[in-house]
C-alpha positions in Angstrom: 14.1 21.1 -64.2 17.4 20.6 -62.3 15.4 21.0 -59.0 13.2 18.0 -59.9 16.2 15.9 -60.6 17.7 16.8 -57.3 14.5 16.1 -55.4 14.1 12.8 -57.3 17.7 11.7 -56.5 17.2 12.6 -52.8 14.0 10.6 -52.7 15.6 7.6 -54.3 18.5 7.8 -51.9 16.2 8.0 -48.9 14.2 5.0 -50.2 17.3 2.9 -51.1 19.2 3.8 -47.9 16.3 3.2 -45.5 16.5 0.4 -43.0 14.2 -2.6 -43.9 11.0 -2.8 -42.0 10.7 -5.2 -39.1 8.1 -7.7 -40.1 8.4 -10.2 -37.3 6.9 -9.8 -33.9 9.1 -9.0 -30.9 11.3 -11.9 -29.8 11.5 -12.6 -26.1 14.7 -14.0 -24.6 14.6 -17.5 -23.2 15.8 -17.9 -19.6 18.6 -20.4 -19.2 17.2 -21.5 -15.8 13.4 -21.6 -16.5 12.6 -23.0 -13.0 14.1 -19.9 -11.4 12.3 -17.5 -13.8 8.8 -16.0 -14.0 8.3 -15.0 -17.6 11.2 -12.8 -18.5 12.1 -12.2 -14.8 15.2 -14.5 -14.5 15.8 -13.5 -10.9 12.2 -14.2 -9.6 13.1 -17.2 -7.4 16.2 -15.7 -6.0 14.4 -12.5 -5.1 11.8 -14.5 -3.0 14.6 -15.4 -0.5 16.9 -12.4 -0.9 15.5 -8.9 -1.0 18.8 -7.5 -2.3 18.3 -9.2 -5.7 17.5 -6.5 -8.2 13.8 -5.6 -8.7 12.2 -6.5 -12.0 11.1 -3.4 -13.9 9.3 -5.1 -16.7 10.4 -5.8 -20.2 12.6 -3.5 -22.3 13.1 -3.8 -26.1 16.2 -3.6 -28.2 16.1 -3.2 -32.0 18.9 -5.1 -33.7 19.9 -4.3 -37.3 22.8 -5.4 -39.5 24.7 -3.5 -42.2 27.1 -4.8 -44.8 29.0 -3.8 -47.9 27.3 -4.9 -51.1 28.8 -5.9 -54.4 28.9 -2.2 -55.4 31.2 -1.6 -52.4 28.6 0.6 -50.8 27.6 0.1 -47.2 23.9 -0.3 -46.4 21.3 -2.1 -44.5 21.4 -5.9 -44.6 18.4 -8.0 -43.7 18.5 -11.8 -43.1 21.6 -12.2 -40.9 21.3 -15.0 -38.4 22.0 -13.8 -34.9 22.2 -14.8 -31.3 21.9 -12.7 -28.1 23.5 -14.3 -25.1 24.6 -13.8 -21.5 24.8 -16.1 -18.4 21.0 -15.8 -17.7 19.2 -15.8 -21.0 19.5 -16.1 -24.8 17.7 -15.6 -28.0 18.1 -16.6 -31.7 16.7 -14.4 -34.5 17.1 -13.0 -38.0 17.7 -9.3 -38.5 16.1 -6.9 -38.4 14.5 -7.8 -35.1 13.1 -6.4 -31.9 14.3 -8.4 -28.9 12.4 -8.3 -25.6 14.6 -8.5 -22.5 14.2 -8.2 -18.7 14.9 -4.8 -17.2 16.6 -4.5 -13.8 17.6 -0.8 -14.4 21.4 -0.3 -13.9 21.9 -3.8 -12.6 20.8 -5.4 -15.9 23.5 -7.7 -17.2 25.3 -7.0 -20.5 24.4 -9.0 -23.5 26.6 -10.2 -26.4 25.1 -10.2 -29.9 26.7 -12.2 -32.7 25.4 -12.2 -36.3 26.5 -13.9 -39.5 25.3 -14.3 -43.1 27.6 -17.3 -43.6 30.6 -15.4 -45.0 30.6 -12.2 -42.9 30.1 -11.8 -39.2 30.0 -9.3 -36.4 29.9 -9.4 -32.6 29.0 -6.6 -30.2 28.4 -6.3 -26.4 25.5 -4.1 -25.4 25.1 -2.7 -21.9 22.1 -1.1 -20.2 22.0 2.7 -20.3 20.0 5.4 -18.6 17.8 6.4 -21.5 16.3 9.3 -19.6 19.7 10.8 -18.9 20.7 10.3 -22.5 17.5 12.1 -23.7 18.2 14.9 -21.2 21.7 15.3 -22.6 20.5 15.2 -26.2 17.7 17.7 -25.5 20.2 20.1 -23.9 22.5 19.9 -26.9 19.8 20.3 -29.4 18.4 23.5 -27.8 21.7 25.0 -26.6 24.4 23.8 -28.9 27.8 23.1 -27.4 27.1 25.2 -24.3 23.8 23.4 -23.8 25.6 20.0 -24.2 28.1 21.0 -21.5 25.4 22.3 -19.2 23.3 19.2 -19.8 26.3 16.9 -19.0 27.0 18.9 -15.8 23.4 18.6 -14.7 23.2 14.9 -15.5 26.4 14.3 -13.5 25.0 16.4 -10.6 21.6 14.8 -10.6 22.8 11.2 -11.0 20.2 8.5 -11.7 16.7 9.6 -10.9 14.1 7.2 -9.4 11.8 7.4 -12.4 14.5 7.2 -15.1 13.9 4.8 -17.9 16.6 2.2 -18.5 17.2 0.1 -21.7 19.8 -1.2 -24.1 19.1 1.2 -26.9 19.2 0.1 -30.5 22.1 -2.0 -31.8 23.6 -2.0 -35.3 26.2 -4.5 -36.3 28.4 -4.1 -39.4 29.1 -7.6 -41.0 32.7 -8.0 -42.1 34.4 -10.9 -43.9 35.3 -13.7 -41.5 39.0 -14.5 -41.1 40.3 -17.9 -42.1 39.9 -20.4 -39.3 36.8 -18.7 -37.7 
């Protein structure tokens, strides 16, 4: 009998604590200089006259979610925050949770700043491009070899550097909404 209560409580927690599903389609960023862009490739025109301009690798996706403290003082997923993603080349406006589609220039991809609010709480975070393949190699080494595997994986990643076929992206972003200070 006690086991069924424990299983029921665990299932309830997993259901209540789960992140809300993303029901909207992916949202592409909008280039700030559309005449210089080709779709998401904001450097297309510049690359035509300068071969040193970073090569476009196609789109990459970033999932953005928000969390907040509820009336019960428990932290959890929060859907419906109004957000902007911005840098000097492109921007997007969306409601969380969302998948944002961005241009990928591997390690030369510009950082993005994400700001979210629900009217009384807000959060801002800067996301930078990361080598997802190297991160996965590191995670895999740690999962299979524990602390020693993590150390060996870190050493191998440092020695190998960035590989030609590595996948780059921004990873997933979670922002914790906090009460806004007076005057913000």
